[in-house]
C-alpha positions as CSV (number, residue, x, y, z in Angstrom):
1,M,0.3,-0.2,0.3
2,K,2.8,2.5,0.7
3,K,4.5,1.9,-2.1
4,F,0.7,2.5,-4.2
5,I,0.9,5.6,-2.6
6,S,4.6,6.3,-3.3
7,L,3.7,5.9,-7.2
8,L,0.6,7.5,-6.6
9,V,2.5,10.9,-5.4
10,A,5.6,10.3,-7.8
11,V,2.8,10.6,-11.0
12,V,1.5,13.7,-9.5
13,L,4.6,15.3,-9.0
14,L,5.9,14.4,-12.5
15,T,2.6,15.2,-14.4
16,F,1.7,18.6,-12.3
17,P,3.6,20.8,-14.4
18,L,2.1,19.5,-17.5
19,F,-1.4,20.4,-16.1
20,L,0.1,23.9,-14.9
21,F,1.7,24.8,-18.5
22,S,-0.4,23.1,-21.2
23,A,-3.5,25.0,-21.3
24,D,-4.3,26.7,-24.7
25,E,-5.1,30.4,-24.1
26,L,-7.7,32.2,-26.7
27,V,-5.6,35.3,-27.9
28,F,-7.7,37.0,-30.1
29,S,-11.8,37.4,-30.9
30,V,-14.1,38.7,-33.3
31,L,-17.4,39.6,-31.9
32,I,-20.7,40.6,-34.2
33,T,-23.8,41.9,-31.7
34,R,-27.1,42.5,-32.7
35,H,-29.0,45.7,-31.4
36,G,-31.1,45.4,-28.4
37,D,-35.1,45.3,-28.0
38,R,-35.9,48.3,-30.4
39,V,-38.9,50.4,-31.5
40,P,-40.6,48.7,-34.8
41,F,-40.2,50.2,-37.8
42,A,-43.9,50.1,-38.6
43,K,-47.0,50.8,-36.7
44,T,-50.9,50.2,-37.8
45,K,-54.2,51.2,-36.2
46,N,-54.3,47.9,-34.0
47,L,-51.3,47.3,-33.3
48,D,-50.0,51.7,-32.4
49,Y,-48.2,51.3,-28.8
50,N,-46.5,54.0,-26.8
51,W,-42.9,52.6,-26.7
52,G,-41.5,55.8,-25.5
53,S,-39.1,56.6,-28.1
54,F,-39.2,57.2,-32.1
55,V,-39.3,54.4,-34.4
56,S,-36.1,52.2,-35.0
57,E,-34.9,53.4,-31.7
58,L,-33.2,51.4,-28.7
59,T,-35.5,51.2,-26.0
60,P,-34.5,50.7,-22.1
61,I,-35.1,46.9,-22.4
62,G,-32.7,46.8,-24.9
63,M,-30.2,49.2,-23.4
64,N,-30.1,46.5,-20.2
65,Q,-30.4,43.5,-22.6
66,E,-26.9,44.9,-24.0
67,Y,-25.4,45.6,-20.5
68,N,-26.4,42.4,-19.5
69,L,-24.9,40.4,-22.5
70,G,-21.3,42.9,-21.9
71,S,-21.5,42.2,-18.5
72,V,-21.5,37.7,-19.4
73,L,-18.6,38.9,-21.8
74,R,-16.7,40.3,-19.0
75,Q,-17.3,37.1,-17.2
76,K,-15.3,35.5,-20.4
77,Y,-13.0,37.5,-21.8
78,V,-11.8,38.8,-18.1
79,E,-12.4,36.4,-15.7
80,K,-12.1,32.9,-17.4
81,D,-10.6,33.2,-20.9
82,K,-8.3,36.2,-19.4
83,L,-8.2,37.9,-23.2
84,L,-8.7,41.2,-21.3
85,K,-7.5,42.9,-18.3
86,P,-9.5,44.1,-15.8
87,N,-9.1,47.3,-16.4
88,Y,-9.2,48.5,-19.8
89,E,-6.2,49.3,-21.5
90,A,-6.1,51.7,-24.9
91,N,-5.7,49.5,-28.1
92,S,-7.4,46.5,-26.6
93,I,-10.6,46.6,-28.5
94,L,-11.7,48.5,-31.8
95,T,-15.5,48.6,-32.1
96,Y,-16.9,49.2,-35.4
97,S,-20.8,50.2,-35.6
98,S,-23.4,50.6,-38.1
99,N,-24.2,54.3,-38.8
100,T,-27.7,53.3,-36.8
101,N,-28.7,55.1,-33.1
102,R,-29.5,52.0,-32.0
103,T,-26.3,49.7,-32.8
104,I,-24.0,52.4,-31.4
105,M,-25.9,52.9,-28.2
106,S,-26.0,49.0,-27.8
107,A,-22.1,49.0,-28.5
108,Q,-21.9,51.5,-25.8
109,C,-24.2,49.4,-23.5
110,I,-22.0,46.5,-23.8
111,L,-18.7,48.0,-23.1
112,L,-20.5,49.4,-20.4
113,G,-21.1,46.2,-18.7
114,L,-17.7,44.8,-20.4
115,Y,-16.1,47.6,-18.1
116,P,-18.6,48.3,-15.7
117,P,-18.6,52.1,-13.8
118,G,-16.0,51.1,-11.0
119,T,-13.4,50.1,-13.4
120,G,-12.0,53.6,-15.0
121,P,-9.2,55.2,-14.5
122,T,-8.6,57.8,-11.3
123,V,-6.8,61.3,-11.5
124,G,-2.9,60.5,-11.0
125,D,-1.7,59.0,-8.1
126,S,-4.8,60.4,-6.1
127,D,-8.4,57.9,-5.5
128,S,-10.1,61.0,-7.4
129,A,-12.1,58.9,-10.3
130,A,-11.5,60.8,-13.7
131,L,-15.1,60.3,-14.7
132,P,-18.3,59.9,-11.7
133,D,-18.6,56.3,-10.4
134,R,-15.2,55.6,-12.0
135,I,-16.8,55.1,-15.7
136,Q,-14.6,53.5,-18.1
137,V,-15.2,55.5,-22.0
138,I,-14.2,53.2,-24.6
139,P,-14.2,54.3,-28.7
140,V,-16.8,53.4,-30.4
141,R,-16.0,54.3,-34.5
142,T,-19.3,54.8,-36.7
143,L,-19.3,53.1,-40.2
144,P,-21.1,55.6,-42.9
145,D,-23.6,55.3,-44.6
146,S,-22.4,54.5,-47.7
147,S,-20.5,51.1,-45.8
148,T,-22.8,47.9,-46.7
149,M,-19.9,46.2,-44.1
150,I,-22.1,45.9,-41.2
151,L,-25.8,47.4,-42.6
152,M,-26.7,46.9,-46.0
153,P,-28.8,49.6,-47.0
154,Y,-32.5,48.7,-47.1
155,P,-33.3,49.6,-51.0
156,E,-30.6,47.3,-52.3
157,Y,-31.5,44.7,-49.4
158,L,-35.4,44.6,-51.0
159,K,-33.2,44.2,-54.2
160,L,-31.8,41.1,-53.5
161,L,-34.7,39.6,-51.6
162,E,-36.8,40.5,-55.4
163,K,-34.2,38.8,-57.2
164,Y,-33.0,35.9,-55.0
165,V,-35.7,34.8,-52.2
166,Y,-39.3,36.6,-53.4
167,S,-38.8,34.6,-56.6
168,T,-38.1,31.4,-55.4
169,Q,-40.5,28.7,-55.5
170,K,-40.1,27.5,-52.2
171,W,-40.9,31.4,-51.0
172,K,-44.1,31.4,-53.0
173,D,-45.7,28.0,-52.2
174,A,-45.0,29.1,-48.2
175,E,-46.6,32.0,-49.3
176,K,-49.8,30.3,-51.1
177,E,-49.9,28.1,-47.9
178,T,-50.3,30.7,-45.5
179,Q,-52.3,32.9,-47.8
180,P,-56.1,31.8,-45.6
181,K,-54.9,33.4,-42.5
182,M,-53.8,36.6,-43.9
183,K,-57.2,37.7,-44.2
184,K,-58.1,36.4,-40.9
185,W,-54.9,38.2,-39.5
186,S,-55.5,41.6,-41.7
187,A,-58.9,42.6,-39.7
188,A,-57.2,42.2,-36.6
189,V,-54.4,44.5,-37.1
190,D,-55.5,46.8,-39.3
191,Y,-53.2,46.0,-41.6
192,N,-53.9,44.6,-45.6
193,I,-51.6,41.3,-45.0
194,K,-51.2,40.6,-48.6
195,S,-47.5,38.7,-48.7
196,L,-45.0,36.9,-46.4
197,G,-43.0,40.3,-46.7
198,D,-46.1,42.0,-45.2
199,V,-46.5,38.9,-42.5
200,L,-42.6,40.0,-41.4
201,T,-43.8,43.8,-40.7
202,V,-47.0,42.9,-38.5
203,G,-44.5,39.9,-36.6
204,D,-42.0,42.4,-36.0
205,I,-44.4,45.1,-34.5
206,L,-45.5,41.2,-32.2
207,I,-42.6,40.9,-31.7
208,C,-41.6,44.1,-30.0
209,A,-45.1,44.6,-28.0
210,K,-44.0,40.8,-26.5
211,S,-41.0,42.0,-25.2
212,H,-43.1,44.7,-23.9
213,N,-45.6,42.6,-22.2
214,L,-48.0,44.9,-24.4
215,P,-51.7,43.3,-25.3
216,Y,-52.6,42.2,-28.3
217,P,-55.3,43.7,-30.5
218,A,-59.2,42.3,-29.2
219,G,-58.9,40.2,-32.5
220,L,-55.6,38.4,-32.2
221,S,-55.6,35.6,-30.4
222,D,-52.1,34.3,-28.3
223,K,-51.9,32.0,-31.0
224,D,-52.0,33.8,-33.9
225,A,-49.8,35.8,-32.7
226,Q,-47.2,33.5,-31.8
227,E,-47.8,31.9,-35.2
228,I,-46.7,35.5,-36.9
229,I,-43.7,36.0,-34.4
230,E,-42.6,32.3,-35.3
231,L,-43.4,32.5,-39.1
232,T,-41.3,36.2,-39.1
233,N,-38.2,35.0,-37.3
234,Y,-38.3,31.8,-39.4
235,K,-38.9,33.1,-42.7
236,L,-36.1,35.9,-42.2
237,A,-33.7,33.2,-40.9
238,H,-34.1,30.8,-44.3
239,Q,-33.8,34.4,-46.4
240,F,-30.2,33.4,-45.9
241,H,-29.8,29.9,-46.6
242,I,-30.0,31.4,-50.3
243,P,-26.0,31.4,-49.9
244,E,-26.0,33.9,-53.0
245,L,-28.1,36.1,-51.0
246,S,-25.4,35.4,-48.1
247,Y,-22.5,36.5,-49.8
248,L,-23.9,39.6,-51.1
249,M,-24.9,40.7,-47.6
250,G,-21.9,39.1,-45.6
251,G,-18.9,38.4,-47.6
252,Q,-17.9,41.7,-47.0
253,L,-17.4,41.5,-43.2
254,L,-16.5,37.8,-43.9
255,N,-12.9,38.6,-45.8
256,T,-12.6,41.4,-43.2
257,I,-12.7,39.6,-40.3
258,E,-10.8,36.9,-41.7
259,A,-8.2,39.7,-42.2
260,N,-8.5,40.8,-38.5
261,I,-7.1,37.3,-37.5
262,D,-4.4,37.4,-39.9
263,D,-3.7,40.8,-38.9
264,F,-3.3,39.5,-35.1
265,I,-1.4,36.2,-35.8
266,N,1.1,38.5,-37.9
267,A,1.4,41.1,-35.3
268,R,-0.1,43.9,-37.7
269,Q,-2.5,45.7,-34.9
270,P,-2.4,45.2,-31.0
271,Y,-5.9,44.5,-30.5
272,K,-7.4,41.5,-28.8
273,I,-10.6,42.0,-29.7
274,V,-12.5,43.4,-33.3
275,Y,-15.6,43.8,-32.3
276,Y,-18.8,44.7,-34.9
277,S,-22.0,46.3,-33.9
278,G,-24.8,45.3,-36.4
279,H,-28.4,43.6,-36.7
280,D,-30.0,40.5,-37.5
281,I,-29.2,40.1,-40.9
282,T,-25.4,41.2,-40.2
283,I,-25.2,37.7,-37.9
284,L,-27.5,35.9,-40.5
285,P,-25.0,35.6,-43.5
286,I,-22.3,35.2,-41.3
287,M,-23.4,32.0,-39.9
288,T,-24.8,31.0,-43.5
289,L,-21.0,31.8,-44.8
290,L,-19.4,29.6,-42.6
291,G,-21.6,26.9,-42.9
292,S,-23.9,27.1,-40.2
293,P,-27.2,28.5,-40.9
294,L,-29.6,29.5,-38.1
295,N,-32.8,28.2,-38.6
296,T,-34.8,31.4,-36.5
297,A,-34.0,35.0,-36.1
298,P,-31.2,36.3,-34.0
299,G,-33.0,37.5,-30.7
300,Y,-32.2,41.0,-29.7
301,A,-28.6,41.1,-28.3
302,S,-27.6,38.1,-30.2
303,H,-23.9,37.8,-30.8
304,I,-21.3,35.7,-32.4
305,S,-17.4,35.5,-31.8
306,I,-15.4,34.1,-33.9
307,E,-12.5,33.2,-31.2
308,L,-8.8,32.7,-32.2
309,W,-7.2,30.0,-29.4
310,K,-3.4,29.0,-29.2
311,D,-2.0,25.6,-27.8
312,D,1.0,24.5,-25.9
313,S,3.1,24.0,-29.4
314,S,1.8,28.0,-30.1
315,K,-0.4,26.8,-32.8
316,H,-3.4,28.7,-33.6
317,Y,-6.3,27.1,-34.1
318,I,-10.4,28.9,-34.4
319,K,-13.7,28.1,-32.6
320,V,-16.9,29.9,-33.2
321,D,-19.5,30.5,-30.3
322,Y,-23.1,31.8,-30.8
323,N,-25.0,33.0,-28.1
324,N,-22.3,31.0,-26.1
325,K,-22.2,27.9,-27.0
326,Y,-19.7,26.8,-29.8
327,V,-21.1,25.9,-33.3
328,K,-19.5,23.0,-35.6
329,L,-18.4,24.1,-38.6
330,P,-18.2,21.7,-41.9
331,V,-14.3,22.0,-41.4
332,M,-14.2,21.6,-37.8
333,N,-13.3,18.2,-36.3
334,S,-15.1,16.3,-33.1
335,S,-14.1,18.9,-30.6
336,D,-15.7,21.8,-32.5
337,T,-12.3,23.4,-33.8
338,C,-10.5,23.7,-36.6
339,S,-7.2,25.3,-37.8
340,Y,-6.8,28.5,-38.7
341,E,-5.6,27.3,-41.9
342,D,-8.5,25.4,-42.7
343,F,-11.0,28.3,-41.8
344,K,-8.8,30.4,-44.1
345,K,-9.7,27.8,-46.8
346,L,-13.3,27.8,-46.2
347,V,-13.5,31.7,-46.2
348,D,-11.7,31.4,-49.5
349,S,-13.6,28.5,-50.9
350,V,-16.5,30.9,-50.4
351,N,-14.9,33.5,-52.3
352,E,-13.9,31.5,-55.0
353,K,-18.1,30.0,-55.6
354,Y,-19.8,33.6,-55.3
355,K,-16.5,35.9,-56.3
356,N,-18.8,36.5,-59.6
357,L,-22.1,37.8,-58.1
358,K,-22.8,41.7,-57.7
359,L,-25.1,43.4,-56.7
360,P,-28.3,44.7,-58.6
361,A,-28.1,47.4,-60.9
362,N,-30.2,50.6,-59.4
């Protein structure tokens, strides 16, 4: 028995350094988020709520959603994986937002959750806070309206839908199947629902109403409202199962992400996180192009993390996290990882297949 215990102690002592030093390290991440809860884009007579803000603007609920996401990201990036320091360091996070109030404000809320009050700087060697409550200010860069990297302008997006989605037999069949319910729904919400596109418009309002615990119109049952919401989330997601649409909407961002990772590996930039504050139609095409299309639209404050890890032999590999769960890409192995080289080949293959696609002419 004494010999066995001595042998066990020897094994532990010999292997302890391996346990201590062989842990893989998260060294870089690209983060993409959807904005939080917002006011709908449209309204009808029977769905005209007092949202407390203007069309498409981030609501207090949305602010809270994004702040909470930032707190979750702090647990991951600061406390668990040690990618970021407990107090913000200049040039550790590079943030881009589309040129909309809701995404700019969402980015600010997430960064405030990532570095909450109390973590900001003091003045000199004193304990005097530089800003009230030791708030930490982190830069957010806004892309111009002309940029299509995070958000495709709506008129161009609509043209792509007309060309690649609405003309497909699958979409037409789904529209025909839903047609018998449209008359009933139209009367209930006082809006002429003639197409699946109109259903998605009404669904957007109902999603917001549900988020705010607001009542549905008297003529619309909870079952009908839930059916419209589910149809909206399903059909929005499945638009982007069409790879041509996804490439035209997300190809530029995918290539930029690959360049971000390459720049980090080759020490051409100092950032530990490059962050893109966007929309559901920012996340959906990226997931399709990566080979893991979503079957329902991303909810408010959804996010993707494309993570670069380094093993104990200094080899880099990729993991992809969607809403705090790792997803498997076609190039990944049983551990839901792939080498950076294989990730790069995936991006190259997407470019090679769809490089000749062009946006519809104005």
